[in-house]
N, C-alpha and C positions, 0 to 999 in steps of 0.2 A: 617614273610616273605609274609604272604597271602595278605596283603594290597598292595603289590607291582605287584601282579599279575593282568592280565587283568580282568576287570569286568565281571560278571555275570549278564546278563539282561533277565528278563522275560518279556514279552508282552501279555496283556491280553484286547480284544477289548470289551467293556462293551456294545457296541451297537449289538453285534452279538448273536446269540442264545445261550441257555444254553449249547446245545450238542456241538457246536462250541467252546465255551470257554472251555469246557471240554477237547476237542480234542487239544487245544493249551496248556493246562496244562500238558496233557499226552505227547505231541511232546517235550516240554521244559524239561521234566523230562528223558525222554528217549534218548535225544541227547547223542552221544558218546563223550568221551575224556573230559567231565566236570570236573573241578577241582572244588569240592563244597566248598572249603576252600577260594575261591576268593571273593572279595566283590561283594554284591548281590543289585542290583537296580531293581524296577518294573515300567514300564511304562503301564498305563491305558489308553488306546484309548477311546475317547470319555469322558474324565473326565480330568477336570483342576488340580485336586489334584496332589501334589507332596510331597516328603519326606518320613519319617518312616512310617506316617499312611498309604500310600499306601502299603508298604511292609507289615504291619500287616493285612490289607485287604486282600491281595493276600494270605498270608498265611493262614488266616482264612478261606477263600474258600477252599483252598486246604484240610486243616484238616477237614472240613466239608465233602467234597468229600470222604476222606479216612474214615472217621467214618460212614457216612450213604450211601456211594456207589455213584459211578457215574450213569448217566441216558443215556449213550452212548449204542446203539444198535449195537453188535459186529456180528450180525448175527448168524446163527445156529452154536452151538458148537458140534464137533462130538468127541466121546471119542472112543478109541480102547481099547477093553479088552485085557490084556495080555495073549498071548497064552502060 
């Protein structure tokens, strides 16, 4: 039944900074109401490539970020000690 669902499309601008690309990846992941079983496609802005190779490239970028970390600066993180 997943093939009949609306497609899931990720967009990544290859001309943007690494930080902006990381934000795009996280924004895509954090969208609410996503059915992850939907057909998946990727659009790489700034690149003429299409097809399964684009999906593999996008997923390899995501896996690299998960494995080695994101370079985003989230600002100071404040922890509250439990009382």
